[in-house]
N, CA and C atoms of all chains as a GROMACS GRO file, in nm:
protein
  615
    1MET      N    1  13.472   6.530   6.529
    1MET     CA    2  13.382   6.608   6.607
    1MET      C    3  13.241   6.563   6.591
    2THR      N    4  13.158   6.534   6.709
    2THR     CA    5  13.014   6.488   6.700
    2THR      C    6  12.932   6.619   6.656
    3TRP      N    7  12.806   6.574   6.593
    3TRP     CA    8  12.723   6.692   6.563
    3TRP      C    9  12.692   6.763   6.681
    4ARG      N   10  12.687   6.715   6.790
    4ARG     CA   11  12.639   6.752   6.915
    4ARG      C   12  12.749   6.875   6.956
    5ALA      N   13  12.891   6.824   6.946
    5ALA     CA   14  12.987   6.927   6.978
    5ALA      C   15  12.995   7.043   6.870
    6ALA      N   16  12.960   6.996   6.754
    6ALA     CA   17  12.972   7.122   6.639
    6ALA      C   18  12.852   7.219   6.664
    7THR      N   19  12.747   7.172   6.704
    7THR     CA   20  12.636   7.250   6.748
    7THR      C   21  12.663   7.347   6.866
    8PHE      N   22  12.722   7.296   6.959
    8PHE     CA   23  12.764   7.370   7.082
    8PHE      C   24  12.863   7.484   7.041
    9VAL      N   25  12.944   7.465   6.931
    9VAL     CA   26  13.059   7.542   6.872
    9VAL      C   27  12.969   7.649   6.816
   10VAL      N   28  12.889   7.622   6.738
   10VAL     CA   29  12.794   7.729   6.661
   10VAL      C   30  12.736   7.800   6.754
   11TRP      N   31  12.659   7.757   6.868
   11TRP     CA   32  12.608   7.822   6.953
   11TRP      C   33  12.707   7.921   7.023
   12ALA      N   34  12.799   7.865   7.079
   12ALA     CA   35  12.910   7.955   7.116
   12ALA      C   36  12.956   8.092   7.034
   13VAL      N   37  12.961   8.053   6.897
   13VAL     CA   38  13.002   8.169   6.816
   13VAL      C   39  12.893   8.247   6.804
   14LEU      N   40  12.779   8.221   6.785
   14LEU     CA   41  12.658   8.325   6.800
   14LEU      C   42  12.639   8.393   6.910
   15ALA      N   43  12.664   8.332   7.012
   15ALA     CA   44  12.668   8.398   7.151
   15ALA      C   45  12.776   8.521   7.159
   16ALA      N   46  12.893   8.472   7.100
   16ALA     CA   47  12.998   8.558   7.110
   16ALA      C   48  12.954   8.681   6.988
   17GLY      N   49  12.909   8.654   6.900
   17GLY     CA   50  12.851   8.762   6.790
   17GLY      C   51  12.769   8.835   6.860
   18VAL      N   52  12.658   8.812   6.932
   18VAL     CA   53  12.573   8.910   7.009
   18VAL      C   54  12.632   8.977   7.112
   19ALA      N   55  12.737   8.926   7.182
   19ALA     CA   56  12.801   9.006   7.284
   19ALA      C   57  12.894   9.110   7.225
   20ALA      N   58  12.956   9.079   7.100
   20ALA     CA   59  13.059   9.164   7.024
   20ALA      C   60  12.964   9.278   6.980
   21THR      N   61  12.835   9.247   6.926
   21THR     CA   62  12.767   9.346   6.874
   21THR      C   63  12.709   9.437   6.994
   22GLN      N   64  12.684   9.377   7.106
   22GLN     CA   65  12.652   9.482   7.208
   22GLN      C   66  12.752   9.560   7.259
   23ALA      N   67  12.895   9.513   7.269
   23ALA     CA   68  12.992   9.576   7.290
   23ALA      C   69  13.027   9.692   7.219
   24ALA      N   70  13.021   9.679   7.094
   24ALA     CA   71  13.027   9.766   6.976
   24ALA      C   72  12.939   9.885   6.983
   25ALA      N   73  12.817   9.848   7.017
   25ALA     CA   74  12.707   9.929   7.035
   25ALA      C   75  12.725  10.030   7.153
   26ILE      N   76  12.775   9.968   7.261
   26ILE     CA   77  12.786  10.053   7.372
   26ILE      C   78  12.923  10.144   7.345
   27ALA      N   79  13.015  10.085   7.270
   27ALA     CA   80  13.134  10.152   7.232
   27ALA      C   81  13.114  10.267   7.148
   28SER      N   82  13.027  10.262   7.049
   28SER     CA   83  12.975  10.361   6.948
   28SER      C   84  12.917  10.483   6.998
   29ALA      N   85  12.883  10.491   7.143
   29ALA     CA   86  12.830  10.590   7.204
   29ALA      C   87  12.711  10.662   7.141
   30GLY      N   88  12.616  10.593   7.080
   30GLY     CA   89  12.471  10.635   7.031
   30GLY      C   90  12.472  10.605   6.868
   31ARG      N   91  12.590  10.584   6.807
   31ARG     CA   92  12.564  10.575   6.663
   31ARG      C   93  12.509  10.436   6.629
   32TRP      N   94  12.522  10.331   6.712
   32TRP     CA   95  12.465  10.216   6.678
   32TRP      C   96  12.362  10.167   6.794
   33PRO      N   97  12.253  10.120   6.773
   33PRO     CA   98  12.162  10.098   6.879
   33PRO      C   99  12.215   9.954   6.973
   34THR      N  100  12.187   9.956   7.091
   34THR     CA  101  12.231   9.859   7.184
   34THR      C  102  12.112   9.766   7.172
   35LEU      N  103  12.130   9.640   7.259
   35LEU     CA  104  12.029   9.543   7.246
   35LEU      C  105  11.906   9.598   7.324
   36ALA      N  106  11.911   9.696   7.433
   36ALA     CA  107  11.813   9.753   7.500
   36ALA      C  108  11.735   9.843   7.384
   37GLY      N  109  11.802   9.906   7.296
   37GLY     CA  110  11.751   9.991   7.197
   37GLY      C  111  11.659   9.912   7.102
   38VAL      N  112  11.706   9.788   7.073
   38VAL     CA  113  11.651   9.735   6.989
   38VAL      C  114  11.495   9.688   7.061
   39ALA      N  115  11.506   9.629   7.180
   39ALA     CA  116  11.381   9.594   7.272
   39ALA      C  117  11.301   9.724   7.254
   40ARG      N  118  11.346   9.842   7.296
   40ARG     CA  119  11.268   9.967   7.298
   40ARG      C  120  11.194   9.980   7.162
   41ALA      N  121  11.279   9.982   7.047
   41ALA     CA  122  11.219   9.998   6.913
   41ALA      C  123  11.112   9.884   6.883
   42ALA      N  124  11.133   9.743   6.912
   42ALA     CA  125  11.040   9.655   6.882
   42ALA      C  126  10.919   9.652   6.979
   43THR      N  127  10.918   9.738   7.089
   43THR     CA  128  10.801   9.735   7.164
   43THR      C  129  10.748   9.870   7.166
   44SER      N  130  10.778   9.960   7.090
   44SER     CA  131  10.712  10.111   7.082
   44SER      C  132  10.582  10.101   7.028
   45HIS      N  133  10.531  10.003   6.946
   45HIS     CA  134  10.418  10.012   6.910
   45HIS      C  135  10.316   9.911   7.006
   46PRO      N  136  10.188   9.952   7.045
   46PRO     CA  137  10.125   9.874   7.154
   46PRO      C  138  10.101   9.733   7.105
   47VAL      N  139  10.076   9.718   6.976
   47VAL     CA  140  10.044   9.569   6.930
   47VAL      C  141  10.177   9.490   6.941
   48ALA      N  142  10.298   9.545   6.903
   48ALA     CA  143  10.417   9.478   6.908
   48ALA      C  144  10.457   9.464   7.055
   49ARG      N  145  10.427   9.530   7.153
   49ARG     CA  146  10.441   9.530   7.298
   49ARG      C  147  10.347   9.402   7.334
   50GLY      N  148  10.234   9.381   7.303
   50GLY     CA  149  10.155   9.286   7.353
   50GLY      C  150  10.211   9.163   7.283
   51ALA      N  151  10.262   9.162   7.156
   51ALA     CA  152  10.314   9.028   7.114
   51ALA      C  153  10.444   8.978   7.179
   52VAL      N  154  10.516   9.093   7.224
   52VAL     CA  155  10.651   9.039   7.287
   52VAL      C  156  10.600   9.000   7.438
   53LEU      N  157  10.507   9.053   7.507
   53LEU     CA  158  10.460   8.996   7.634
   53LEU      C  159  10.386   8.852   7.611
   54LEU      N  160  10.316   8.828   7.509
   54LEU     CA  161  10.274   8.681   7.500
   54LEU      C  162  10.381   8.610   7.487
   55GLY      N  163  10.493   8.649   7.405
   55GLY     CA  164  10.623   8.551   7.372
   55GLY      C  165  10.681   8.514   7.519
   56TRP      N  166  10.678   8.626   7.609
   56TRP     CA  167  10.753   8.616   7.735
   56TRP      C  168  10.665   8.522   7.820
   57MET      N  169  10.521   8.539   7.816
   57MET     CA  170  10.445   8.425   7.881
   57MET      C  171  10.462   8.268   7.813
   58TRP      N  172  10.464   8.278   7.705
   58TRP     CA  173  10.498   8.133   7.617
   58TRP      C  174  10.622   8.094   7.688
   59LEU      N  175  10.729   8.191   7.691
   59LEU     CA  176  10.880   8.118   7.736
   59LEU      C  177  10.884   8.061   7.863
   60GLY      N  178  10.804   8.142   7.947
   60GLY     CA  179  10.784   8.115   8.093
   60GLY      C  180  10.740   7.968   8.108
   61TRP      N  181  10.624   7.949   8.047
   61TRP     CA  182  10.546   7.824   8.049
   61TRP      C  183  10.614   7.712   8.004
   62HIS      N  184  10.681   7.752   7.877
   62HIS     CA  185  10.771   7.646   7.796
   62HIS      C  186  10.894   7.597   7.894
   63ALA      N  187  10.957   7.687   7.948
   63ALA     CA  188  11.078   7.662   7.999
   63ALA      C  189  11.058   7.608   8.166
   64PHE      N  190  10.941   7.642   8.230
   64PHE     CA  191  10.928   7.614   8.378
   64PHE      C  192  10.814   7.521   8.426
   65ALA      N  193  10.702   7.537   8.316
   65ALA     CA  194  10.597   7.454   8.366
   65ALA      C  195  10.560   7.353   8.278
   66ARG      N  196  10.613   7.333   8.153
   66ARG     CA  197  10.566   7.241   8.069
   66ARG      C  198  10.630   7.109   8.116
   67MET      N  199  12.787  11.311   8.836
   67MET     CA  200  12.757  11.171   8.844
   67MET      C  201  12.616  11.152   8.886
   68THR      N  202  12.509  11.070   8.821
   68THR     CA  203  12.380  11.065   8.872
   68THR      C  204  12.381  10.941   8.971
   69THR      N  205  12.298  10.952   9.054
   69THR     CA  206  12.260  10.860   9.168
   69THR      C  207  12.132  10.764   9.120
   70ARG      N  208  12.147  10.656   9.118
   70ARG     CA  209  12.049  10.571   9.075
   70ARG      C  210  11.967  10.507   9.192
   71ARG      N  211  11.832  10.575   9.194
   71ARG     CA  212  11.762  10.533   9.324
   71ARG      C  213  11.640  10.433   9.311
   72VAL      N  214  11.659  10.318   9.409
   72VAL     CA  215  11.577  10.206   9.400
   72VAL      C  216  11.425  10.275   9.481
   73THR      N  217  11.326  10.250   9.378
   73THR     CA  218  11.196  10.319   9.420
   73THR      C  219  11.128  10.209   9.503
   74PRO      N  220  11.025  10.250   9.612
   74PRO     CA  221  10.958  10.166   9.697
   74PRO      C  222  10.907  10.049   9.615
   75GLY      N  223  10.810  10.086   9.500
   75GLY     CA  224  10.764   9.970   9.445
   75GLY      C  225  10.852   9.868   9.376
   76ALA      N  226  10.972   9.935   9.337
   76ALA     CA  227  11.052   9.820   9.274
   76ALA      C  228  11.110   9.747   9.365
   77ALA      N  229  11.129   9.804   9.500
   77ALA     CA  230  11.193   9.727   9.597
   77ALA      C  231  11.103   9.602   9.637
   78ALA      N  232  10.965   9.621   9.638
   78ALA     CA  233  10.857   9.539   9.663
   78ALA      C  234  10.853   9.417   9.567
   79ALA      N  235  10.866   9.484   9.433
   79ALA     CA  236  10.852   9.375   9.330
   79ALA      C  237  10.978   9.287   9.327
   80ALA      N  238  11.119   9.356   9.362
   80ALA     CA  239  11.229   9.264   9.369
   80ALA      C  240  11.206   9.170   9.473
   81SER      N  241  11.133   9.207   9.584
   81SER     CA  242  11.128   9.101   9.698
   81SER      C  243  11.042   8.988   9.649
   82ALA      N  244  10.933   9.020   9.569
   82ALA     CA  245  10.849   8.924   9.516
   82ALA      C  246  10.909   8.836   9.417
   83VAL      N  247  10.992   8.903   9.331
   83VAL     CA  248  11.044   8.801   9.232
   83VAL      C  249  11.164   8.717   9.297
   84THR      N  250  11.213   8.766   9.418
   84THR     CA  251  11.326   8.660   9.494
   84THR      C  252  11.234   8.544   9.538
   85ALA      N  253  11.129   8.579   9.616
   85ALA     CA  254  11.056   8.480   9.686
   85ALA      C  255  11.002   8.375   9.578
   86LEU      N  256  10.957   8.425   9.459
   86LEU     CA  257  10.907   8.343   9.367
   86LEU      C  258  11.017   8.251   9.307
   87SER      N  259  11.125   8.322   9.278
   87SER     CA  260  11.224   8.233   9.221
   87SER      C  261  11.294   8.130   9.311
   88VAL      N  262  11.289   8.156   9.449
   88VAL     CA  263  11.332   8.046   9.528
   88VAL      C  264  11.226   7.921   9.534
   89ALA      N  265  11.095   7.976   9.530
   89ALA     CA  266  10.986   7.875   9.525
   89ALA      C  267  11.002   7.787   9.389
   90ALA      N  268  11.021   7.846   9.277
   90ALA     CA  269  11.047   7.783   9.147
   90ALA      C  270  11.160   7.710   9.173
   91ALA      N  271  11.262   7.731   9.233
   91ALA     CA  272  11.390   7.641   9.219
   91ALA      C  273  11.361   7.507   9.282
   92PHE      N  274  11.253   7.490   9.336
   92PHE     CA  275  11.229   7.348   9.404
   92PHE      C  276  11.110   7.289   9.354
   93THR      N  277  11.067   7.334   9.236
   93THR     CA  278  10.953   7.287   9.147
   93THR      C  279  11.023   7.199   9.065
   94ARG      N  280  10.928   7.096   8.998
   94ARG     CA  281  10.976   7.021   8.865
   94ARG      C  282  10.869   7.056   8.768
   95PRO      N  283  10.934   7.052   8.632
   95PRO     CA  284  10.816   7.041   8.514
   95PRO      C  285  10.706   6.961   8.522
   96PHE      N  286  10.606   6.998   8.464
   96PHE     CA  287  10.479   6.906   8.461
   96PHE      C  288  10.414   6.883   8.593
   97THR      N  289  10.435   6.974   8.688
   97THR     CA  290  10.381   6.950   8.822
   97THR      C  291  10.283   7.079   8.859
   98LEU      N  292  10.184   7.075   8.939
   98LEU     CA  293  10.094   7.168   8.982
   98LEU      C  294  10.171   7.307   9.034
   99ALA      N  295  10.258   7.271   9.106
   99ALA     CA  296  10.351   7.365   9.171
   99ALA      C  297  10.425   7.465   9.073
  100ALA      N  298  10.478   7.393   8.974
  100ALA     CA  299  10.559   7.464   8.856
  100ALA      C  300  10.465   7.570   8.799
  101GLY      N  301  10.328   7.509   8.775
  101GLY     CA  302  10.229   7.596   8.705
  101GLY      C  303  10.196   7.707   8.787
  102ILE      N  304  10.179   7.683   8.911
  102ILE     CA  305  10.136   7.778   8.992
  102ILE      C  306  10.239   7.892   9.001
  103THR      N  307  10.384   7.865   9.014
  103THR     CA  308  10.485   7.962   9.013
  103THR      C  309  10.468   8.051   8.901
  104VAL      N  310  10.467   7.991   8.781
  104VAL     CA  311  10.449   8.080   8.666
  104VAL      C  312  10.332   8.163   8.653
  105THR      N  313  10.231   8.102   8.705
  105THR     CA  314  10.100   8.174   8.713
  105THR      C  315  10.113   8.306   8.792
  106LEU      N  316  10.172   8.283   8.914
  106LEU     CA  317  10.193   8.394   8.998
  106LEU      C  318  10.288   8.492   8.928
  107ALA      N  319  10.355   8.448   8.855
  107ALA     CA  320  10.457   8.547   8.777
  107ALA      C  321  10.371   8.645   8.690
  108TYR      N  322  10.268   8.576   8.619
  108TYR     CA  323  10.196   8.642   8.532
  108TYR      C  324  10.096   8.733   8.605
  109ALA      N  325  10.055   8.702   8.724
  109ALA     CA  326   9.968   8.782   8.814
  109ALA      C  327  10.046   8.894   8.866
  110GLY      N  328  10.174   8.886   8.892
  110GLY     CA  329  10.270   8.995   8.926
  110GLY      C  330  10.280   9.094   8.827
  111LEU      N  331  10.285   9.047   8.707
  111LEU     CA  332  10.319   9.150   8.607
  111LEU      C  333  10.154   9.219   8.567
  112ALA      N  334  10.057   9.163   8.587
  112ALA     CA  335   9.936   9.213   8.570
  112ALA      C  336   9.910   9.313   8.665
  113ALA      N  337   9.954   9.287   8.790
  113ALA     CA  338   9.962   9.375   8.911
  113ALA      C  339  10.022   9.508   8.890
  114THR      N  340  10.140   9.480   8.832
  114THR     CA  341  10.230   9.588   8.782
  114THR      C  342  10.159   9.694   8.680
  115LEU      N  343  10.103   9.626   8.585
  115LEU     CA  344  10.039   9.697   8.489
  115LEU      C  345   9.910   9.778   8.545
  116VAL      N  346   9.816   9.713   8.622
  116VAL     CA  347   9.726   9.776   8.717
  116VAL      C  348   9.780   9.899   8.790
  117ALA      N  349   9.899   9.876   8.866
  117ALA     CA  350   9.946   9.967   8.927
  117ALA      C  351   9.979  10.122   8.871
  118GLN      N  352  10.041  10.082   8.724
  118GLN     CA  353  10.066  10.180   8.641
  118GLN      C  354   9.955  10.265   8.606
  119ARG      N  355   9.836  10.192   8.580
  119ARG     CA  356   9.707  10.264   8.542
  119ARG      C  357   9.655  10.347   8.658
  120ARG      N  358   9.660  10.292   8.776
  120ARG     CA  359   9.604  10.379   8.878
  120ARG      C  360   9.683  10.490   8.957
  121VAL      N  361   9.813  10.457   8.943
  121VAL     CA  362   9.916  10.545   9.002
  121VAL      C  363   9.969  10.650   8.888
  122GLY      N  364   9.956  10.586   8.763
  122GLY     CA  365  10.018  10.679   8.664
  122GLY      C  366  10.144  10.667   8.633
  123THR      N  367  10.224  10.582   8.708
  123THR     CA  368  10.358  10.540   8.701
  123THR      C  369  10.375  10.394   8.725
  124MET      N  370  10.486  10.321   8.682
  124MET     CA  371  10.524  10.205   8.710
  124MET      C  372  10.625  10.195   8.812
  125PRO      N  373  10.602  10.082   8.905
  125PRO     CA  374  10.723  10.061   9.008
  125PRO      C  375  10.854  10.028   8.957
  126ARG      N  376  10.916  10.120   8.902
  126ARG     CA  377  11.043  10.068   8.819
  126ARG      C  378  11.161  10.034   8.904
  127MET      N  379  11.246   9.939   8.844
  127MET     CA  380  11.363   9.871   8.896
  127MET      C  381  11.445   9.985   8.942
  128VAL      N  382  11.470  10.103   8.875
  128VAL     CA  383  11.562  10.209   8.909
  128VAL      C  384  11.503  10.334   8.831
  129ALA      N  385  11.549  10.450   8.888
  129ALA     CA  386  11.486  10.564   8.823
  129ALA      C  387  11.544  10.564   8.682
  130ARG      N  388  11.445  10.628   8.592
  130ARG     CA  389  11.456  10.635   8.437
  130ARG      C  390  11.586  10.715   8.412
  131ARG      N  391  11.672  10.666   8.317
  131ARG     CA  392  11.783  10.738   8.275
  131ARG      C  393  11.758  10.746   8.111
  132PRO      N  394  11.840  10.855   8.067
  132PRO     CA  395  11.820  10.856   7.918
  132PRO      C  396  11.919  10.732   7.857
  133PRO      N  397  11.843  10.671   7.752
  133PRO     CA  398  11.935  10.569   7.700
  133PRO      C  399  12.054  10.600   7.642
  134VAL      N  400  12.149  10.515   7.660
  134VAL     CA  401  12.305  10.527   7.612
  134VAL      C  402  12.310  10.528   7.454
  135ASP      N  403  12.217  10.479   7.395
  135ASP     CA  404  12.210  10.471   7.247
  135ASP      C  405  12.121  10.588   7.175
  136GLY      N  406  12.090  10.656   7.254
  136GLY     CA  407  12.006  10.780   7.190
  136GLY      C  408  11.850  10.748   7.176
  137GLY      N  409  11.800  10.636   7.222
  137GLY     CA  410  11.678  10.590   7.219
  137GLY      C  411  11.639  10.535   7.067
  138PRO      N  412  11.509  10.502   7.044
  138PRO     CA  413  11.460  10.455   6.905
  138PRO      C  414  11.458  10.563   6.804
  139ARG      N  415  11.512  10.533   6.695
  139ARG     CA  416  11.503  10.605   6.568
  139ARG      C  417  11.447  10.546   6.462
  140ARG      N  418  11.421  10.602   6.342
  140ARG     CA  419  11.392  10.543   6.245
  140ARG      C  420  11.475  10.404   6.179
  141PHE      N  421  11.393  10.305   6.157
  141PHE     CA  422  11.471  10.172   6.133
  141PHE      C  423  11.564  10.218   6.009
  142GLY      N  424  11.675  10.166   6.002
  142GLY     CA  425  11.770  10.204   5.892
  142GLY      C  426  11.893  10.104   5.881
  143ARG      N  427  11.985  10.152   5.822
  143ARG     CA  428  12.126  10.056   5.834
  143ARG      C  429  12.158  10.049   5.958
  144ARG      N  430  12.154  10.131   6.053
  144ARG     CA  431  12.209  10.124   6.186
  144ARG      C  432  12.152   9.984   6.246
  145TRP      N  433  12.038   9.939   6.211
  145TRP     CA  434  11.962   9.833   6.282
  145TRP      C  435  12.009   9.686   6.204
  146LEU      N  436  12.092   9.704   6.090
  146LEU     CA  437  12.109   9.585   6.017
  146LEU      C  438  12.214   9.494   6.110
  147VAL      N  439  12.300   9.532   6.147
  147VAL     CA  440  12.403   9.452   6.244
  147VAL      C  441  12.311   9.381   6.326
  148TRP      N  442  12.221   9.420   6.399
  148TRP     CA  443  12.137   9.344   6.499
  148TRP      C  444  12.050   9.247   6.408
  149ALA      N  445  12.003   9.287   6.300
  149ALA     CA  446  11.900   9.193   6.220
  149ALA      C  447  11.993   9.078   6.186
  150VAL      N  448  12.115   9.088   6.138
  150VAL     CA  449  12.187   8.989   6.118
  150VAL      C  450  12.236   8.898   6.229
  151SER      N  451  12.270   8.964   6.336
  151SER     CA  452  12.320   8.884   6.453
  151SER      C  453  12.194   8.822   6.512
  152LEU      N  454  12.087   8.864   6.554
  152LEU     CA  455  11.967   8.796   6.609
  152LEU      C  456  11.906   8.705   6.508
  153GLY      N  457  11.904   8.746   6.390
  153GLY     CA  458  11.827   8.661   6.263
  153GLY      C  459  11.920   8.542   6.256
  154SER      N  460  12.076   8.547   6.281
  154SER     CA  461  12.131   8.425   6.298
  154SER      C  462  12.082   8.335   6.397
  155VAL      N  463  12.067   8.377   6.518
  155VAL     CA  464  12.027   8.297   6.628
  155VAL      C  465  11.909   8.236   6.601
  156ALA      N  466  11.802   8.332   6.565
  156ALA     CA  467  11.683   8.250   6.523
  156ALA      C  468  11.689   8.147   6.428
  157ALA      N  469  11.767   8.159   6.293
  157ALA     CA  470  11.771   8.079   6.200
  157ALA      C  471  11.840   7.944   6.252
  158PHE      N  472  11.949   7.950   6.350
  158PHE     CA  473  11.997   7.822   6.385
  158PHE      C  474  11.931   7.769   6.497
  159GLU      N  475  11.839   7.836   6.568
  159GLU     CA  476  11.743   7.766   6.648
  159GLU      C  477  11.633   7.676   6.569
  160LEU      N  478  11.599   7.736   6.461
  160LEU     CA  479  11.483   7.675   6.384
  160LEU      C  480  11.567   7.540   6.324
  161ALA      N  481  11.675   7.573   6.276
  161ALA     CA  482  11.755   7.459   6.213
  161ALA      C  483  11.770   7.341   6.309
  162SER      N  484  11.827   7.379   6.436
  162SER     CA  485  11.828   7.272   6.533
  162SER      C  486  11.712   7.207   6.564
  163TYR      N  487  11.609   7.290   6.574
  163TYR     CA  488  11.469   7.236   6.607
  163TYR      C  489  11.418   7.140   6.509
  164LEU      N  490  11.459   7.159   6.376
  164LEU     CA  491  11.398   7.095   6.280
  164LEU      C  492  11.470   6.959   6.250
  165GLN      N  493  11.597   6.962   6.294
  165GLN     CA  494  11.697   6.840   6.282
  165GLN      C  495  11.671   6.755   6.385
  166GLY      N  496  11.715   6.633   6.383
  166GLY     CA  497  11.696   6.526   6.492
  166GLY      C  498  11.819   6.439   6.483
  167PRO      N  499  11.847   6.378   6.572
  167PRO     CA  500  11.786   6.384   6.732
  167PRO      C  501  11.823   6.517   6.813
  168ARG      N  502  11.736   6.536   6.903
  168ARG     CA  503  11.771   6.659   6.996
  168ARG      C  504  11.893   6.661   7.062
  169ALA      N  505  11.944   6.555   7.107
  169ALA     CA  506  12.073   6.515   7.163
  169ALA      C  507  12.193   6.569   7.081
  170ALA      N  508  12.167   6.540   6.956
  170ALA     CA  509  12.296   6.571   6.842
  170ALA      C  510  12.270   6.720   6.816
  171HIS      N  511  12.153   6.785   6.810
  171HIS     CA  512  12.134   6.921   6.771
  171HIS      C  513  12.057   6.984   6.876
  172PRO      N  514  12.128   7.018   6.998
  172PRO     CA  515  12.025   7.093   7.100
  172PRO      C  516  11.996   7.219   7.062
  173THR      N  517  11.896   7.262   7.100
  173THR     CA  518  11.817   7.396   7.086
  173THR      C  519  11.848   7.475   7.210
  174LEU      N  520  11.804   7.583   7.209
  174LEU     CA  521  11.813   7.690   7.327
  174LEU      C  522  11.750   7.628   7.435
  175SER      N  523  11.623   7.584   7.439
  175SER     CA  524  11.556   7.524   7.536
  175SER      C  525  11.610   7.397   7.583
  176ALA      N  526  11.667   7.316   7.493
  176ALA     CA  527  11.740   7.186   7.543
  176ALA      C  528  11.851   7.213   7.620
  177MET      N  529  11.921   7.326   7.587
  177MET     CA  530  12.040   7.364   7.672
  177MET      C  531  11.990   7.430   7.807
  178LEU      N  532  11.878   7.507   7.807
  178LEU     CA  533  11.807   7.557   7.930
  178LEU      C  534  11.777   7.428   8.009
  179ASP      N  535  11.743   7.304   7.973
  179ASP     CA  536  11.695   7.200   8.044
  179ASP      C  537  11.841   7.166   8.140
  180GLY      N  538  11.944   7.166   8.075
  180GLY     CA  539  12.066   7.130   8.145
  180GLY      C  540  12.099   7.242   8.263
  181LEU      N  541  12.050   7.359   8.226
  181LEU     CA  542  12.085   7.472   8.335
  181LEU      C  543  12.011   7.453   8.450
  182ASP      N  544  11.858   7.434   8.416
  182ASP     CA  545  11.763   7.430   8.541
  182ASP      C  546  11.749   7.272   8.589
  183ALA      N  547  11.834   7.216   8.567
  183ALA     CA  548  11.850   7.060   8.630
  183ALA      C  549  11.890   7.072   8.772
  184THR      N  550  11.933   7.182   8.821
  184THR     CA  551  11.969   7.188   8.982
  184THR      C  552  11.874   7.307   9.018
  185PRO      N  553  11.854   7.308   9.140
  185PRO     CA  554  11.764   7.420   9.204
  185PRO      C  555  11.825   7.551   9.197
  186ALA      N  556  11.953   7.571   9.206
  186ALA     CA  557  12.006   7.696   9.196
  186ALA      C  558  12.009   7.752   9.050
  187GLY      N  559  12.028   7.647   8.956
  187GLY     CA  560  12.010   7.716   8.831
  187GLY      C  561  11.872   7.755   8.764
  188ARG      N  562  11.777   7.654   8.818
  188ARG     CA  563  11.650   7.671   8.774
  188ARG      C  564  11.594   7.798   8.853
  189GLY      N  565  11.617   7.830   8.986
  189GLY     CA  566  11.590   7.969   9.055
  189GLY      C  567  11.637   8.075   8.978
  190ALA      N  568  11.783   8.075   8.941
  190ALA     CA  569  11.843   8.176   8.865
  190ALA      C  570  11.764   8.205   8.734
  191ALA      N  571  11.744   8.098   8.646
  191ALA     CA  572  11.684   8.097   8.519
  191ALA      C  573  11.518   8.178   8.538
  192PHE      N  574  11.477   8.133   8.641
  192PHE     CA  575  11.330   8.185   8.668
  192PHE      C  576  11.348   8.340   8.712
  193ALA      N  577  11.430   8.364   8.770
  193ALA     CA  578  11.463   8.524   8.819
  193ALA      C  579  11.494   8.594   8.698
  194ALA      N  580  11.584   8.549   8.607
  194ALA     CA  581  11.602   8.617   8.485
  194ALA      C  582  11.489   8.628   8.390
  195TRP      N  583  11.398   8.525   8.396
  195TRP     CA  584  11.286   8.541   8.317
  195TRP      C  585  11.179   8.650   8.350
  196ALA      N  586  11.161   8.642   8.503
  196ALA     CA  587  11.075   8.714   8.574
  196ALA      C  588  11.120   8.872   8.546
  197LEU      N  589  11.242   8.887   8.576
  197LEU     CA  590  11.302   9.023   8.553
  197LEU      C  591  11.282   9.082   8.404
  198LEU      N  592  11.300   8.991   8.311
  198LEU     CA  593  11.272   9.030   8.173
  198LEU      C  594  11.148   9.067   8.162
  199GLY      N  595  11.031   9.012   8.226
  199GLY     CA  596  10.890   9.058   8.217
  199GLY      C  597  10.878   9.179   8.278
  200TRP      N  598  10.951   9.213   8.384
  200TRP     CA  599  10.916   9.328   8.458
  200TRP      C  600  10.995   9.444   8.384
  201TYR      N  601  11.120   9.411   8.317
  201TYR     CA  602  11.160   9.512   8.229
  201TYR      C  603  11.081   9.547   8.125
  202LEU      N  604  11.027   9.448   8.057
  202LEU     CA  605  10.939   9.473   7.930
  202LEU      C  606  10.822   9.564   7.964
  203VAL      N  607  10.765   9.552   8.088
  203VAL     CA  608  10.626   9.639   8.141
  203VAL      C  609  10.666   9.759   8.201
  204THR      N  610  10.793   9.797   8.246
  204THR     CA  611  10.830   9.900   8.331
  204THR      C  612  10.924   9.994   8.251
  205ARG      N  613  10.985   9.968   8.138
  205ARG     CA  614  11.099  10.037   8.080
  205ARG      C  615  11.032  10.157   8.030
   0.00000   0.00000   0.00000
């Protein structure tokens, strides 16, 4: 197996982990936070919200304009 | 059963996101057109924030619903699973970035380059990014 293929396998495992965490959070009916809950908590403070928005701006420039 | 109602402001914003995504689909990186489409998305987000201040409410995508997970609470063990999950993604992204060459250790943005190599993929990725920004300011 090449390094490239191995890296893709790890990315797939990580994506499955995030999806499984989200599915488990939804199934727990509020006992565990969903990804949206994480986003809400992470942006509940104005400074943190500004930092997340700056990250969003950087992401757009990096992905589409650079 | 609750009905999810699309607000007029949200409909206008959705139209703008669609039009901008179609335009972005046909741009190439490192061009003036690509920079303009991203800058217009920034302007749209700023306009949404101004509208919120003037009207007192955001043009939401859908009417507000109570969160299914009960909303934010104090940080504790219930957040640990997300810290591990998202922390693993961040750690592997950093490891891939620091290792070379990029072709052997693709990062998230390197994989995105493959996705947005076609106009359809680029337009879809741009729409997802714009909707994420909208969600962040209107949630």
